[in-house]
Every structure is written in structure tokens, then in C-alpha cells.
N, C-alpha and C positions, 0 to 999 in steps of 0.2 A: 652504387645505391647508398643513400643517406640513411644509415641505420638508426639515427636519432629522430627520424621523421614520423614515427608512428603516432597518430593522433589519439589523445586520451581524454577527449572532452566528455565522452559518454561513460556511463557506469560500466557498460560491457567491455569497452575497449580498455578502460583503466584496469579492470580486473585481469584482462588478458596480458596487459603490460606488467602487472605485478607478478603474475606467474612467470613471465619471461625473465624478469629481473631475478627472481628466485633461482631459476634454472641456470643463470650465469654463475652462480656460486656452487652448483652441483656438478656431478660428472655422469648423470644418468641420460639415457636416450629419451627423446620426447617427440610426440607427434602433434602437429598443429593442423587443425581441421577448419575448413571454411570454403566459401565460394571463391571464384576467381576475383582478384582485385580487392580483397578485404584486408590485406596487409600481412599475409602469412610469411612471405619471404623476407619482408622487412623485419619482422620480429625474430625470425630464424637467424638473420645476420646480426641482430642485436645480441642474441644469446651467444653466438659463435662468430664474432667479428672477423676472425682471421681464417675461418674455414672456407675451403672451396665449395662452390655451389654447383651441383650437377643435376640435370633433369633425368629422372629414372628411365625415360624412354630411350636414352642413349646408353645402352647396356655396356658397350665397350669402354666408353669414357668413364662410366660409373665404376667399373671394376678396376680400371687403371688408377683412378683417384683413390679408391679404397686401399690399394696396395701401397700407396705413397703418402698417406695422410693419417694422422691420429684422430682428426675430427673431420666431419663432412656434413654438409647440408644437402639433403636429397629432396628435390622438389617433385611434385606429382608422383609420389611413390606408387600410386595406383596404376601407373602406366608401365610398371616393370613387367617384363615378359616372363620372369621366373622369380617369383617372390621367395620360394623355398631356398633357391640357390643364393639369392641376395642375403637372406637372413643368415644362412650358414657362413657366408663370407664375412659379414659384419662381426659375427660372434667369434669366428676363428682368428680374426685380425685384431680384435678388441678395439675397434674404432668407435668413437663416440659419434652418435648420429642425432641430428635434429632433422626431422622429415616433415614435409607438408603434403596435404591431400585434400581432396574435395570432401564435403560434408557426408556424402552417402557412402564413402568407402569403409568397408569392414571386411577384414580377412582374419580368421582365427589363427592362421599360421604366424601372423605378426603380433598376436595379442600380448605375448610375454616379452617381446623385444623392447617395447616402449613402456617405461615405468610411469611416465606422465603423458596424459593426453588431454588436450584442451582445445576448445573451438573459439573462433572469432565470428560473431554474428554478421550478417550482411548489413550494408549501410542503411537499408530501409528500416532497420531496428536500432540505428544509432544516429538519430537526428542531429544531435549536438556536433557529431563528427563531420556531418555533411557541410555545415556552415564553415567550420575550420578548414576543411579541405578546399572549398570554393575559394576562400581567402588565400590559401597557399597557392592554388593554381593560377589565380589572378596575378599574384606577385611574379610567378614564373612566366606567365604570358607577357607581363610588362617588361621583364628582363629580356625575353626572347625577341619581342617585336618592337620594343622601344617606344611604346605609347604611354599615355597617362595611366596611372593606377586607378582607373575608374571602371566599374563593371555594373551595367544596368541589369538589375534583377527583376524589373517590372514584369516581363513576360517569360521569365526563366523558370522552367520546370525541370529539376534535376533528373538526368537520365542515369538511373541506378541499375540498369540491366546487367552491367558487368562491374558494378560497384565503382571503385576509384578509377578503373581504367576508362569506363564509358564517361564518367563524370569529368575527368581531366580532358578528354578529347572534346567533350561538349563545351566546356569552359573556354578552351583554346579557340574553337570555331566561333563561339558566341562573342568572344572578346574581339576577334578580327572583324566580325560582321557588324558590330554595333556602330562602327564609324565608316563602313564601306561606302565607296562612291559608286554611282550608277555605271560608270565605265568598267569598274572592277567587277561588278556583279555580272555585267554583260559578258565579260571575258570568262568568268567562271562557268556560266551557262554554255558559252560557245565551246569551251574545252570539254564539258560534259557531253555535249551533243555530237561532237566531231566524229567519234568512232561508232555512234549509234544510228546515224542517218543512213538510209539506203532503201527505204520502202516508199511506195507511192502514196502511203497514207500517213507519212511522218508528221505532217502538219497537225492533223487531228490527234495523232497518238501522243504528241508532246505538248499540246496546248495546255495541259494541266499544269505544266511548270510555271505558266503565267497565271492561270485562273485560280489555282489553289491558294498560293500565298496572297493574292489579291482579296479573295473571299475571306480567308482566315483573318487577315489583318483588318479588313472592313468590319467583320462581325465583332472582333475584339473592340474596335474603336467606336462603332456606332450602335452596338448592342442588339440590333434587330435587322431582319431582312428588309423591312419596310424602309427604314432609314438608309440602309446600304444601297438598295435598288435606286433610291432617289439620288444619292451621291454619285453613283456610277452611271446614272442616266439610262438604266435598264428597266424594262418592264419586269414587275415582280415575278410573273410566271417564268420569264426567261431566267431570272436569277435562281428560282426554285429548280429549274431544269439543270442549270449548271451545278447546283449543289448536289442534286441527285446523281448526276454523272460522275461527280468526284467524291461521292460519299465515303469511299474507303480512306480518303485523306482528311475527311472533315467530321469524323465521328465525334459526337458530343457537342457539336455546334447547335445553336438554337434553330429551331424550325420556323 
């Protein structure tokens, strides 16, 4: 993990980083809260760069690490099966802890264990960080796949459902697909369908894989159903029917 990689373009992330920097100079326990993919583990490693990192769900590994370390990073502390015992162990061994947890976590039993608690907002509230992260992931994609450092953002809507995790995956896929050849696309669909085929209605069931991207791309490019039906050589009523049949994939498109 690159512990220097925490993005601080937004005010919220900059404040979180300042708190983490202060914690590097202290010896107190701290709890970092936030959704998955907001950078909790990165900041925890920045605070304690030499500390082992253990997920709280692995109770055996967690206790073994506590026995053999002066400092520890505990991720997903809300997943611990015995918080009272965990607290007792930490306090008796005098281990310094930086823990991470999801936003909604709150247990009174741990209230006095952490002298400092701070949160990292989701990326949806840190727009400046999104731009920086996309740039970083594009550089990573360029290094991994050996292409040009070009990323077409024309039709790119960031997927922030899992914050940086979903955004990184989306950038990687988008980067690969922006220069994809038809033979490569056919191979991807072939591999997708191989294990799913087996019913006598498969042609109808999987026709949406062709129709949906064709309609979505057409509506983006030609702006209206009238123009699209003309370009596709379809009766407008036929196009309307296709849109109705695939409405679950075409929400928000022009009627």
C-alpha cells in the first residue's frame, strides 16, 4: 500500500490528512470512520507505517498479532466477534491501536478506548478528489496495459457506489474499452455467454446485450427517438417497443 497516496484536493480530505499527521506525533489510539473505499486504511498506514494490519473478523490472527506487536492497525473493527475481550486485550498489553470502521458503527464498550475519532466523507462529497483519483487511476492503467495516457471522459459518469474501489475498477474497464476492437468485444460477449446458455429461449433472453448499448449510444448521439429510428432503419413504434422492453437498462433516456 502506498501510504503517501491519500488524495487531499478537497477540504474534507485535507482536514482528515491533517488529523492523521498530528496522530503520527502522538501515542494515542484512534478510530477512523467512513464508507468502504474512502481511504481509511491508507491513512491508518500513514499514521503507523510499520504496524501490521489485521482484519477484526480474523480473531485468531488479531490476538496473535496483539501478543507480538507494540502497534497495530485493526480494520473493520465492527466485525469483531467479542469487542469486550478485544478491548481488554489491547489495554492489558498496552498496544497502540489505529482502527477503522464503517460510519454507522458505535459501541459504548469502545468509547473510552479511542482518544481520537474522525471520519472521512464519501467521494460524493469530495468532488475535487474524484478528479485527482481518476488521473491517478489512468496513470496506473497506462502502466498496466501499456497504452497511451489518454482517457476519454465524454460519456464517463463516475461510479462512486464503493468510492475509490468502484471508481478504480470503472476507470480500468473504461480505459480498456475506449480503444477496443470489434473482435475483442465479440470475444468478451462470447466468454460472458458461454456458461449462461442452455435454455430454448436464450436468443430472446440475451438480445438485450445487443439492443441496449445500441439504443443508449444512439440516443446519446442523435438526441431523439425520431432521428435514431431513421438512422437504424426502424419504424418508430418498433423502437418504442424495444425501449419499453429494455426500460430497466434505459432509465432516464428520452421518450
